[in-house]
DOMARFI-550320 format. One record per residue (C-alpha): residue number from 1; x, y, z; residue in one letter. Coordinates in pm, 1 decimal, always signed. Layout:
% residues N
+-----+----------+----------+----------+------+
!  nr !       xx !       yy !       zz ! rest !
+-----+----------+----------+----------+------+
! NUM !        X !        Y !        Z !    a !
...
+-----+----------+----------+----------+------+
This chain:
% residues 214
+-----+----------+----------+----------+------+
!  nr !       xx !       yy !       zz ! rest !
+-----+----------+----------+----------+------+
!   1 !  +8508.7 !  +7201.8 ! +13393.1 !    m !
!   2 !  +8275.6 !  +7378.9 ! +13153.3 !    t !
!   3 !  +8386.7 !  +7719.2 ! +13028.8 !    y !
!   4 !  +8114.1 !  +7978.5 ! +13100.2 !    p !
!   5 !  +7959.4 !  +8078.4 ! +12768.3 !    a !
!   6 !  +7783.5 !  +8413.9 ! +12762.0 !    n !
!   7 !  +7778.2 !  +8731.5 ! +12557.1 !    i !
!   8 !  +8042.0 !  +8899.7 ! +12774.3 !    d !
!   9 !  +8292.3 !  +8616.6 ! +12727.3 !    s !
!  10 !  +8226.9 !  +8623.4 ! +12350.9 !    l !
!  11 !  +8282.6 !  +9001.3 ! +12339.9 !    k !
!  12 !  +8598.1 !  +8960.9 ! +12544.8 !    s !
!  13 !  +8734.6 !  +8695.9 ! +12308.1 !    t !
!  14 !  +8658.0 !  +8903.5 ! +11997.4 !    i !
!  15 !  +8813.0 !  +9212.8 ! +12155.0 !    s !
!  16 !  +9124.6 !  +9020.0 ! +12259.3 !    r !
!  17 !  +9156.7 !  +8889.4 ! +11901.9 !    r !
!  18 !  +9155.6 !  +9247.3 ! +11757.1 !    t !
!  19 !  +8787.6 !  +9241.6 ! +11665.8 !    g !
!  20 !  +8573.2 !  +9046.9 ! +11422.5 !    a !
!  21 !  +8682.2 !  +8986.7 ! +11062.6 !    a !
!  22 !  +8443.9 !  +9171.8 ! +10830.0 !    k !
!  23 !  +8345.7 !  +9021.7 ! +10496.3 !    q !
!  24 !  +8344.4 !  +9356.9 ! +10318.2 !    n !
!  25 !  +8706.4 !  +9434.3 ! +10411.2 !    r !
!  26 !  +8923.3 !  +9273.0 ! +10144.9 !    f !
!  27 !  +9161.8 !  +9348.7 !  +9861.5 !    a !
!  28 !  +9258.4 !  +9168.0 !  +9540.7 !    v !
!  29 !  +9576.2 !  +9226.3 !  +9341.0 !    y !
!  30 !  +9677.0 !  +9083.8 !  +9003.5 !    m !
!  31 !  +9995.9 !  +9120.9 !  +8800.2 !    n !
!  32 !  +9892.2 !  +9340.6 !  +8509.1 !    l !
!  33 ! +10110.2 !  +9547.9 !  +8273.7 !    p !
!  34 ! +10138.7 !  +9915.3 !  +8363.2 !    l !
!  35 ! +10001.9 ! +10024.9 !  +8025.6 !    l !
!  36 !  +9705.3 !  +9872.3 !  +7845.9 !    s !
!  37 !  +9681.3 ! +10011.2 !  +7492.3 !    i !
!  38 !  +9381.1 !  +9891.3 !  +7292.2 !    d !
!  39 !  +9353.2 ! +10087.2 !  +6967.4 !    s !
!  40 !  +8995.9 !  +9968.0 !  +6904.6 !    k !
!  41 !  +8881.8 ! +10079.4 !  +7249.8 !    s !
!  42 !  +9062.6 ! +10413.1 !  +7215.3 !    i !
!  43 !  +8895.8 ! +10487.2 !  +6880.5 !    i !
!  44 !  +8555.3 ! +10394.3 !  +7020.8 !    t !
!  45 !  +8600.2 ! +10621.8 !  +7322.7 !    n !
!  46 !  +8731.2 ! +10910.2 !  +7109.8 !    v !
!  47 !  +8434.1 ! +10887.2 !  +6873.1 !    v !
!  48 !  +8189.5 ! +10875.9 !  +7164.8 !    s !
!  49 !  +8365.8 ! +11162.4 !  +7342.3 !    g !
!  50 !  +8455.1 ! +10950.9 !  +7645.8 !    n !
!  51 !  +8830.4 ! +10913.8 !  +7592.0 !    f !
!  52 !  +9050.8 ! +10966.4 !  +7895.0 !    n !
!  53 !  +9428.3 ! +10898.4 !  +7869.6 !    p !
!  54 !  +9422.7 ! +10758.5 !  +8224.9 !    l !
!  55 !  +9214.4 ! +10468.1 !  +8093.1 !    q !
!  56 !  +9538.3 ! +10325.3 !  +7952.3 !    m !
!  57 !  +9695.8 ! +10307.7 !  +8300.1 !    i !
!  58 !  +9642.5 !  +9987.5 !  +8497.0 !    n !
!  59 !  +9620.9 ! +10113.0 !  +8853.3 !    d !
!  60 !  +9659.3 !  +9797.2 !  +9069.5 !    p !
!  61 !  +9393.0 !  +9936.5 !  +9302.6 !    r !
!  62 !  +9126.2 !  +9933.5 !  +9029.2 !    d !
!  63 !  +9095.6 !  +9553.2 !  +9038.7 !    i !
!  64 !  +9040.6 !  +9561.1 !  +9413.5 !    s !
!  65 !  +8790.6 !  +9848.1 !  +9406.8 !    l !
!  66 !  +8580.6 !  +9689.3 !  +9132.4 !    l !
!  67 !  +8585.4 !  +9341.3 !  +9285.7 !    c !
!  68 !  +8245.8 !  +9291.0 !  +9449.4 !    e !
!  69 !  +8284.8 !  +8935.8 !  +9576.9 !    t !
!  70 !  +8575.7 !  +8695.3 !  +9619.2 !    v !
!  71 !  +8658.5 !  +8399.7 !  +9840.3 !    s !
!  72 !  +8973.2 !  +8285.6 ! +10014.4 !    l !
!  73 !  +9081.4 !  +7947.2 !  +9877.8 !    p !
!  74 !  +8982.4 !  +7623.9 ! +10046.1 !    g !
!  75 !  +9168.9 !  +7296.7 ! +10047.1 !    r !
!  76 !  +9036.6 !  +6941.2 ! +10074.8 !    s !
!  77 !  +9232.8 !  +6633.9 ! +10176.6 !    i !
!  78 !  +9189.7 !  +6332.9 !  +9948.2 !    s !
!  79 !  +9160.7 !  +6006.5 ! +10140.5 !    t !
!  80 !  +9131.0 !  +5637.8 ! +10073.9 !    t !
!  81 !  +8989.2 !  +5370.8 ! +10304.5 !    e !
!  82 !  +9177.5 !  +5076.1 ! +10441.7 !    y !
!  83 !  +9064.7 !  +4810.0 ! +10686.6 !    f !
!  84 !  +9229.1 !  +4700.8 ! +11008.9 !    t !
!  85 !  +9062.4 !  +4472.9 ! +11262.2 !    s !
!  86 !  +8743.2 !  +4484.4 ! +11050.9 !    l !
!  87 !  +8723.0 !  +4861.7 ! +11094.2 !    k !
!  88 !  +8751.8 !  +5106.3 ! +10804.3 !    a !
!  89 !  +8994.6 !  +5395.2 ! +10849.7 !    k !
!  90 !  +9082.5 !  +5679.2 ! +10618.9 !    k !
!  91 !  +9435.1 !  +5758.6 ! +10505.7 !    m !
!  92 !  +9536.3 !  +6080.1 ! +10331.7 !    a !
!  93 !  +9710.1 !  +6053.8 !  +9995.0 !    y !
!  94 !  +9679.2 !  +6402.0 !  +9846.8 !    g !
!  95 !  +9491.2 !  +6731.4 !  +9846.8 !    y !
!  96 !  +9264.1 !  +6931.7 !  +9618.1 !    i !
!  97 !  +9251.4 !  +7311.1 !  +9587.3 !    n !
!  98 !  +8916.2 !  +7476.4 !  +9525.3 !    e !
!  99 !  +8869.6 !  +7711.2 !  +9231.1 !    d !
! 100 !  +8814.3 !  +8078.3 !  +9312.7 !    i !
! 101 !  +8508.3 !  +8273.5 !  +9194.9 !    n !
! 102 !  +8513.0 !  +8652.2 !  +9166.3 !    m !
! 103 !  +8247.3 !  +8904.4 !  +9064.9 !    t !
! 104 !  +8343.0 !  +9246.0 !  +8926.2 !    f !
! 105 !  +8144.6 !  +9562.7 !  +8868.8 !    l !
! 106 !  +8167.7 !  +9681.2 !  +8508.1 !    l !
! 107 !  +8261.0 ! +10041.0 !  +8429.1 !    t !
! 108 !  +8154.1 ! +10229.6 !  +8118.9 !    g !
! 109 !  +8471.9 ! +10134.4 !  +7932.7 !    d !
! 110 !  +8426.2 !  +9764.7 !  +8024.6 !    y !
! 111 !  +8775.9 !  +9765.5 !  +8174.3 !    y !
! 112 !  +8753.8 !  +9440.6 !  +8368.9 !    i !
! 113 !  +8573.4 !  +9257.3 !  +8087.3 !    k !
! 114 !  +8844.3 !  +9363.3 !  +7841.1 !    n !
! 115 !  +9118.3 !  +9246.6 !  +8079.5 !    v !
! 116 !  +8953.5 !  +8905.7 !  +8118.4 !    l !
! 117 !  +8886.6 !  +8868.4 !  +7745.7 !    d !
! 118 !  +9251.1 !  +8941.9 !  +7665.4 !    k !
! 119 !  +9360.1 !  +8691.5 !  +7928.4 !    w !
! 120 !  +9136.6 !  +8421.8 !  +7780.3 !    i !
! 121 !  +9272.8 !  +8500.5 !  +7434.0 !    n !
! 122 !  +9627.6 !  +8442.3 !  +7562.8 !    k !
! 123 !  +9529.0 !  +8091.0 !  +7666.3 !    i !
! 124 !  +9360.8 !  +7979.4 !  +7344.7 !    v !
! 125 !  +9479.4 !  +8069.2 !  +6995.7 !    n !
! 126 !  +9145.5 !  +8074.3 !  +6815.9 !    y !
! 127 !  +9299.9 !  +8129.3 !  +6472.2 !    d !
! 128 !  +9523.9 !  +7822.8 !  +6491.0 !    r !
! 129 !  +9294.6 !  +7622.5 !  +6719.8 !    h !
! 130 !  +9580.9 !  +7557.2 !  +6961.5 !    t !
! 131 !  +9653.9 !  +7609.6 !  +7330.0 !    i !
! 132 !  +9946.4 !  +7834.0 !  +7420.5 !    n !
! 133 ! +10221.2 !  +7745.2 !  +7667.8 !    y !
! 134 ! +10103.9 !  +7763.3 !  +8027.5 !    k !
! 135 ! +10390.5 !  +7986.2 !  +8142.4 !    d !
! 136 ! +10276.0 !  +8247.6 !  +7888.2 !    d !
! 137 !  +9933.0 !  +8302.9 !  +8043.5 !    y !
! 138 !  +9954.5 !  +8225.8 !  +8417.1 !    v !
! 139 !  +9990.5 !  +8494.8 !  +8681.2 !    s !
! 140 !  +9989.5 !  +8543.9 !  +9057.0 !    e !
! 141 !  +9681.9 !  +8673.1 !  +9240.8 !    i !
! 142 !  +9690.0 !  +8795.3 !  +9599.6 !    e !
! 143 !  +9375.0 !  +8803.2 !  +9813.1 !    i !
! 144 !  +9381.4 !  +8991.0 ! +10143.1 !    q !
! 145 !  +9152.1 !  +9008.1 ! +10443.4 !    q !
! 146 !  +9174.7 !  +9364.1 ! +10580.6 !    l !
! 147 !  +9099.4 !  +9507.7 ! +10920.5 !    n !
! 148 !  +8923.2 !  +9838.0 ! +10991.9 !    d !
! 149 !  +9250.7 ! +10023.6 ! +10921.0 !    m !
! 150 !  +9277.7 !  +9853.3 ! +10578.6 !    n !
! 151 !  +9584.4 !  +9660.7 ! +10695.1 !    v !
! 152 !  +9605.9 !  +9296.5 ! +10577.5 !    p !
! 153 !  +9550.9 !  +9049.3 ! +10860.3 !    t !
! 154 !  +9546.4 !  +8735.4 ! +10644.1 !    y !
! 155 !  +9670.8 !  +8707.0 ! +10287.1 !    s !
! 156 !  +9708.9 !  +8426.6 ! +10036.7 !    v !
! 157 !  +9877.2 !  +8415.0 !  +9698.7 !    k !
! 158 !  +9743.7 !  +8202.0 !  +9414.1 !    l !
! 159 ! +10035.9 !  +8056.3 !  +9220.3 !    l !
! 160 ! +10018.5 !  +8019.8 !  +8843.0 !    k !
! 161 !  +9654.8 !  +8126.4 !  +8829.4 !    a !
! 162 !  +9445.5 !  +8175.1 !  +8516.2 !    f !
! 163 !  +9074.5 !  +8213.1 !  +8431.4 !    p !
! 164 !  +8884.0 !  +7905.3 !  +8318.8 !    i !
! 165 !  +8540.5 !  +8062.2 !  +8288.5 !    n !
! 166 !  +8422.8 !  +8416.5 !  +8217.8 !    v !
! 167 !  +8046.5 !  +8414.1 !  +8262.6 !    a !
! 168 !  +7798.9 !  +8588.6 !  +8035.0 !    a !
! 169 !  +7711.1 !  +8949.0 !  +8123.2 !    v !
! 170 !  +7340.6 !  +8979.3 !  +8191.8 !    e !
! 171 !  +7161.4 !  +9278.6 !  +8035.2 !    l !
! 172 !  +6794.2 !  +9358.6 !  +8081.0 !    s !
! 173 !  +6545.8 !  +9637.4 !  +8004.0 !    n !
! 174 !  +6395.7 !  +9588.5 !  +8348.6 !    s !
! 175 !  +6727.9 !  +9662.4 !  +8523.2 !    s !
! 176 !  +6745.4 ! +10034.9 !  +8454.5 !    e !
! 177 !  +6922.5 ! +10127.2 !  +8778.9 !    n !
! 178 !  +7139.7 !  +9815.5 !  +8811.7 !    s !
! 179 !  +7511.8 !  +9797.0 !  +8745.7 !    i !
! 180 !  +7636.2 !  +9532.8 !  +8502.3 !    a !
! 181 !  +7861.2 !  +9265.4 !  +8651.4 !    r !
! 182 !  +8086.4 !  +8990.4 !  +8523.6 !    v !
! 183 !  +8178.0 !  +8673.3 !  +8710.3 !    s !
! 184 !  +8499.0 !  +8479.1 !  +8653.8 !    v !
! 185 !  +8637.1 !  +8151.2 !  +8784.6 !    t !
! 186 !  +9011.2 !  +8112.5 !  +8841.0 !    f !
! 187 !  +9210.1 !  +7793.5 !  +8880.4 !    t !
! 188 !  +9570.9 !  +7771.4 !  +8995.6 !    y !
! 189 !  +9849.2 !  +7525.7 !  +9073.0 !    d !
! 190 !  +9862.5 !  +7594.6 !  +9444.7 !    d !
! 191 !  +9824.3 !  +7867.6 !  +9703.8 !    w !
! 192 ! +10041.8 !  +7983.6 !  +9988.3 !    t !
! 193 !  +9987.3 !  +8208.8 ! +10287.6 !    e !
! 194 ! +10162.8 !  +8545.3 ! +10274.6 !    v !
! 195 ! +10287.2 !  +8706.8 ! +10593.3 !    t !
! 196 ! +10074.7 !  +9003.9 ! +10693.2 !    s !
! 197 ! +10377.0 !  +9233.0 ! +10725.7 !    a !
! 198 ! +10507.5 !  +9149.5 ! +10380.2 !    g !
! 199 ! +10163.7 !  +9186.4 ! +10226.8 !    s !
! 200 ! +10109.1 !  +9525.6 ! +10389.3 !    a !
! 201 ! +10448.7 !  +9649.2 ! +10269.4 !    i !
! 202 ! +10378.1 !  +9528.7 !  +9914.9 !    a !
! 203 ! +10042.8 !  +9707.8 !  +9910.5 !    s !
! 204 ! +10198.4 ! +10029.0 ! +10041.4 !    r !
! 205 ! +10483.3 ! +10017.5 !  +9787.2 !    i !
! 206 ! +10234.1 !  +9970.4 !  +9502.6 !    g !
! 207 ! +10035.1 ! +10272.3 !  +9618.8 !    t !
! 208 ! +10346.4 ! +10488.0 !  +9658.6 !    e !
! 209 ! +10472.3 ! +10398.7 !  +9310.3 !    i !
! 210 ! +10139.4 ! +10497.7 !  +9156.3 !    f !
! 211 ! +10133.4 ! +10824.0 !  +9350.2 !    n !
! 212 ! +10485.2 ! +10909.6 !  +9232.6 !    r !
! 213 ! +10390.6 ! +10850.1 !  +8869.5 !    i !
! 214 ! +10104.6 ! +11097.2 !  +8897.0 !    f !
+-----+----------+----------+----------+------+
């Protein structure tokens, strides 16, 4: 029996599944210290008259608001071929996680760029030409798909993540009304799905803590 396929059945299915998932409804959270004190940046902003004490506060929502594009992680199964009865078959022997690319809008104080630069500097010691211990520079990153009520419907957590590429920032005289952006690629050991309820509670707690501070 062939299931009748028409626009009404499609609308019914989408409605029954709480609507369509929208690409522009997402959130990204990273573990950052509450305070970010950069004496060089503070002096620069004071001299230019743009200093704001709140710039030293790492609001966890800033990362999400400034993130323009991100992708949920994919996973590929590694296979090898073996023959039985003259026919080749594939057998799984492992899996590969895809790297995650993100694009961020840059603010006047270059907040995101400074965060990424500091993170890169924690990985490589440029003075000694050495690589630091992995546990000293990895972090967890949570990516959420949100519904129209901004409630997470699907969330994943990247375990032991760190940036492996911070792309060049393009500047141009012909882009007078364009906003500067920076792209970054993250790798990680593995990823795991986070329950929607737990993710929603975590997001709400983070917001409430920030509101209490201010």
